[in-house]
C-alpha positions, -999 to +999 in steps of 0.1 A: -173+164-205-185+132-184-192+097-203-196+063-187-174+034-194-193-004-177-207+015-146-183+036-139-183+077-153-150+094-164-159+134-158-128+154-174-123+185-153-105+218-168-084+246-150-112+268-146-128+240-129-109+243-105-105+274-101-137+279-091-152+278-052-169+243-047-208+242-044-206+203-035-230+203-002-216+177+028-241+154+039-242+147+073-237+108+079-270+090+071-280+074+106-303+047+087-265+037+063-267-001+075-229-003+075-215+028+089-225+015+128-212-020+119-173-023+119-149-041+102-165-073+098-208-075+090-229-098+117-227-122+086-190-123+086-183-105+051-162-078+055-176-041+054-158-022+023-172+013+040-157+009+077-140+042+081-119+020+101-099+010+067-091+045+058-104+049+020-077+016+015-104+001-007-109+024-028-088+044-050-059+028-074-050+001-055-081-006-040-090-043-059-059-052-050-065-045-009-095-064-012-083-095-025-052-094-004-077-086+024-104-107+014-075-134+012-062-125+046-093-122+064-105-160+049-076-178+053-079-209+068-035-219+072-018-228+107-006-193+099-029-173+095-028-153+059+008-171+046-012-186+018-015-146+002+019-138-005+010-130-040-016-109-034+000-090-006+029-081-027+012-070-061-009-049-033+025-037-024+040-034-061+005-013-065+010+011-038+043+017-045+032+036-081+017+062-063+037+071-034+016+102-027-014+081-018+001+054-001+036+071+013+057+040+027+085+039+055+113+046+036+144+029+055+171+052+045+158+073+064+147+046+093+185+043+088+196+076+090+172+086+125+188+058+141+229+064+129+217+100+140+204+096+179+234+073+183+261+100+174+237+122+198+248+094+224+282+097+235+281+139+232+254+140+253+270+112+280+304+132+277+292+167+284+270+154+314+307+135+329+319+172+326+297+187+346+297+165+371+338+172+376+330+203+373+305+205+403 
């Protein structure tokens, strides 16, 4: 079942759709694609939203927020570049937090645990080294 909403086509997939093997064909990169080899910034200074270097950030559920924040930063003329874009980056961050599977966040608690485990391991290694030196 599919229907159009504005410029977007909405398609509903059934359980059966997911169970049948895909018949999709992979198409080789188009050597004539004007955006493929351009890099992040096009010759005219515009942002190349199709650049593979963006890792798909410009599409997906937070694509619009990403584009808004990135555009603001790119075109910022503030002395501290991007300092006028705090609201756009906050909106992007808030959107990304709603989709943790798509946009994994560096978990602060995990980072603290890892650091404290590293610190706990150090004294043991140091005392084992001292014992080894004493016994030789």
